[in-house]
C-alpha positions in Angstrom: -6.2 -200.7 -115.1 -3.1 -202.9 -115.0 -1.6 -200.5 -112.4 -2.8 -198.1 -109.8 -1.8 -195.2 -112.0 -3.3 -194.6 -115.5 -1.1 -195.9 -118.3 0.7 -193.1 -120.0 3.3 -195.0 -121.9 3.4 -198.3 -123.9 6.7 -200.0 -124.7 6.2 -202.4 -127.6 8.5 -205.1 -128.9 8.6 -205.1 -132.7 9.3 -208.5 -134.1 6.6 -210.9 -133.0 4.3 -208.1 -131.8 3.9 -205.8 -134.7 4.9 -208.2 -137.4 6.3 -211.7 -137.7 10.0 -212.0 -138.4 10.8 -212.8 -142.0 7.7 -211.1 -143.3 6.6 -207.7 -144.4 3.1 -208.1 -143.3 1.8 -206.6 -140.0 0.1 -209.0 -137.5 -3.6 -208.5 -137.8 -4.8 -205.6 -135.7 -1.4 -204.2 -134.8 -1.3 -201.2 -137.1 -4.7 -200.1 -135.7 -3.6 -200.8 -132.2 -0.6 -198.5 -132.4 -2.8 -195.8 -133.9 -5.4 -196.1 -131.2 -2.8 -195.9 -128.4 -1.5 -192.7 -129.8 -5.0 -191.2 -130.4 -5.8 -192.0 -126.7 -2.8 -190.0 -125.6 -0.6 -193.0 -124.7 3.0 -192.4 -125.6 4.6 -195.2 -127.6 8.1 -196.4 -128.0 9.2 -199.5 -129.9 11.7 -201.2 -127.7 13.6 -203.8 -129.8 16.8 -205.9 -129.8 16.8 -205.7 -133.6 20.5 -205.3 -134.5 20.6 -206.8 -137.9 19.5 -203.7 -139.8 20.0 -200.0 -139.2 17.2 -198.2 -137.4 16.4 -196.0 -140.4 15.8 -199.2 -142.5 13.6 -200.6 -139.7 11.6 -197.4 -139.6 11.1 -197.5 -143.4 10.1 -201.2 -143.2 7.4 -200.5 -140.6 6.1 -197.5 -142.5 5.7 -199.8 -145.5 3.5 -202.1 -143.5 1.2 -199.2 -142.6 2.6 -198.3 -139.1 2.7 -194.5 -138.3 6.0 -194.5 -136.5 9.0 -192.2 -136.6 12.6 -193.2 -136.4 13.0 -191.4 -133.1 10.3 -193.6 -131.5 12.5 -196.7 -132.0 14.7 -197.7 -129.1 17.4 -200.0 -130.5 20.8 -201.3 -129.3 22.7 -199.9 -132.3 22.4 -196.2 -131.4 22.9 -197.0 -127.8 26.1 -199.0 -128.3 27.5 -196.3 -130.6 27.1 -193.7 -127.8 29.0 -196.0 -125.4 31.8 -196.6 -127.9 32.1 -192.9 -128.8 32.0 -191.8 -125.1 34.5 -194.3 -124.0 36.7 -194.0 -127.1 36.5 -197.7 -127.8 37.6 -199.4 -131.0 35.4 -202.5 -131.6 36.0 -205.8 -133.2 32.7 -206.5 -134.8 30.6 -209.6 -135.0 27.4 -208.1 -136.3 25.3 -208.3 -139.4 27.0 -207.0 -142.5 24.1 -204.6 -143.0 25.0 -202.6 -139.9 28.8 -202.6 -140.2 28.8 -199.2 -141.9 27.2 -197.7 -138.7 30.5 -198.4 -136.9 32.8 -197.3 -139.8 33.9 -194.0 -138.1 35.1 -195.9 -135.0 37.4 -198.3 -136.9 41.0 -197.5 -137.4 43.9 -199.3 -139.0 46.2 -197.8 -136.5 44.4 -198.8 -133.4 43.9 -202.4 -132.2 40.4 -203.3 -131.0 39.8 -203.0 -127.3 36.3 -204.5 -127.2 34.1 -207.0 -129.1 30.6 -205.9 -130.1 28.3 -208.9 -130.6 25.0 -208.4 -132.4 22.5 -210.5 -134.4 24.9 -211.5 -137.2 22.5 -214.0 -138.8 24.4 -216.2 -141.3 27.6 -214.3 -140.4 27.6 -216.4 -137.2 30.2 -219.0 -138.1 32.8 -221.0 -136.4 35.5 -218.8 -138.0 33.8 -215.6 -137.0 33.3 -216.7 -133.4 37.0 -217.9 -133.2 38.1 -214.4 -134.4 36.1 -212.7 -131.7 37.4 -215.2 -129.2 41.0 -214.5 -130.2 40.5 -210.8 -130.2 39.2 -210.9 -126.6 42.1 -213.2 -125.5 44.7 -210.7 -126.8 43.2 -207.6 -125.3 44.9 -206.3 -122.1 41.5 -205.4 -120.6 38.9 -207.3 -122.7 35.3 -206.1 -123.0 32.5 -208.0 -124.6 29.4 -205.9 -125.4 26.3 -207.9 -126.5 23.3 -206.2 -128.2 20.7 -208.1 -126.2 20.9 -211.7 -124.8 17.9 -213.4 -126.3 17.9 -217.2 -126.5 16.0 -217.6 -129.8 13.5 -216.0 -132.1 11.1 -217.2 -134.7 11.9 -216.4 -138.4 9.8 -217.6 -141.3 8.0 -220.0 -139.0 11.2 -221.6 -137.7 13.1 -221.0 -134.4 16.6 -219.7 -134.7 19.4 -219.1 -132.1 19.6 -215.5 -131.0 22.6 -213.5 -129.7 22.5 -215.0 -126.2 23.9 -218.5 -126.9 26.8 -217.0 -128.8 27.4 -214.5 -126.0 27.5 -217.3 -123.5 30.0 -219.3 -125.6 32.4 -216.3 -125.6 31.9 -215.7 -121.9 32.7 -219.3 -121.1 35.7 -219.5 -123.3 37.3 -216.2 -122.2 36.0 -215.6 -118.7 34.8 -212.2 -119.7 31.4 -211.2 -118.5 29.4 -209.5 -121.2 27.9 -206.1 -120.9 24.4 -206.2 -122.3 23.0 -203.2 -124.2 19.4 -204.1 -125.0 16.7 -206.2 -123.4 16.6 -207.4 -120.7 19.1 -204.8 -119.3 17.4 -202.4 -116.9 19.2 -199.4 -118.4 17.7 -200.1 -121.8 14.1 -200.0 -120.4 15.0 -196.9 -118.2 16.2 -195.1 -121.4 12.8 -195.8 -123.1 10.9 -194.5 -120.0 13.0 -191.4 -119.9 12.5 -190.8 -123.5 8.7 -191.0 -123.0 8.8 -188.9 -119.8 6.8 -191.4 -117.8 7.5 -193.4 -114.6 7.7 -197.2 -114.5 4.4 -197.3 -112.7 2.7 -195.5 -115.6 4.0 -197.8 -118.3 3.5 -201.3 -119.7 5.8 -203.4 -121.9 4.2 -205.7 -124.5 6.2 -208.6 -125.9 6.3 -212.2 -127.1 9.4 -213.0 -125.0 8.6 -214.0 -121.5 12.2 -213.4 -120.3 13.6 -210.6 -122.4 10.4 -208.5 -122.7 8.2 -209.4 -119.7 10.8 -210.4 -117.2 13.2 -207.6 -118.3 10.5 -204.9 -117.9 9.3 -206.2 -114.6 12.8 -206.1 -113.3 12.7 -202.3 -113.5 9.1 -202.0 -112.2 7.2 -201.9 -115.6 4.2 -204.2 -116.0 5.0 -206.8 -118.6 2.2 -208.1 -120.9 2.7 -211.3 -122.9 1.1 -211.7 -126.3 0.5 -215.1 -128.0 2.2 -214.1 -131.3 5.8 -214.3 -132.5 7.9 -216.8 -130.6 5.3 -217.3 -127.9 4.8 -220.9 -126.8 2.2 -222.2 -124.2 5.1 -222.9 -121.8 5.7 -219.1 -121.7 2.6 -218.8 -119.5 3.9 -221.2 -116.9 7.5 -219.9 -116.6 8.8 -220.9 -113.1 10.0 -217.4 -112.2 8.1 -214.8 -114.3 4.4 -214.2 -114.2 3.1 -211.7 -116.8 0.8 -208.9 -115.6 -1.6 -210.0 -118.4 -1.7 -212.3 -121.4 -3.5 -211.4 -124.6 -3.9 -213.1 -128.0 -2.2 -210.1 -129.8 -1.6 -206.4 -129.5 -4.9 -205.5 -131.0 -6.8 -207.5 -128.3 -4.7 -205.9 -125.6 -5.3 -202.4 -126.7 -9.0 -203.1 -127.1 -9.2 -204.3 -123.5 -7.0 -201.5 -122.3 -9.1 -198.7 -123.9 -12.4 -200.3 -122.8 -11.1 -200.3 -119.2 -11.1 -204.1 -119.0 -7.6 -204.3 -117.7 
C-alpha cells in the first residue's frame, strides 16, 4: 500500500494520463486500468484543468475512446467557476476558449460592467489584443478580481510543448498587481472538492498525474499521495524536482493499477 489505509479513491488527471493531448486515442492500458479500479471498488474521479471544452464534450470524447466514465465523475474548473460567479453575482470579462463561452452566457449582461476576469485555456485565442483587453478590464474595475482556471506552466499537444494558463495569469498579475484566485489544480479546495465528492479522506486516496507540480505537488499539499506517470508532458527532470518527491513513479496508469491491485505498492 502507498498509505497506511487502504486506497478507496483514485483521482486521475485526464490529458497525459488517459490520453495524449491532440489525439483521440487512449494511452495503452488506461481504459482497462480505469475499469479495473472500479471493479476493485476504488472510487474514481477525473480531476482535470481542462477548460477549453465543456465537460459534456469531454465526457463524450472519453466515451469515444472506450472509457466507461460519466459526466458527473469529471471534476473540472468550468462548473466550479460557474458556481462561484453565480453565488457571488459576478459578471465576468472572459478570456477563455470560444468553445466554452456559451457556458457563461447567462452571466453576461449589456447593462452590467464586468467586475472580474475569468482566464482559462484560450488556446489560439490567447493574443496580445485579448490579453490587453483583459488587462484594461482589470485596471478599470473598482475592486478587480482575476480568476484563473488552473495555473499550469505548459502542456504537451500533438507532440509539442505549449504554454498553459499559468504564464498568462502571471503576466496579468504582474501588470495589474491583482493576485489571481485559482480554481483548479493545484488549489487545495479543488482537490478537497474531489475527495468530498468521492466520500473519502485524503489518507485513503491517491492522485495520478503527469505534472509534478500541478498534479503531484498539488495533491500532496492537501495530504493526498501523488503518483507520477511517465506519459503526457513528463520529462526525466520531473523525478528530480527540488521540492516535490512523488509517492511513486510508474511508466503509465496501467502499470500503476497493476502494481496497486497486486499489492506491490
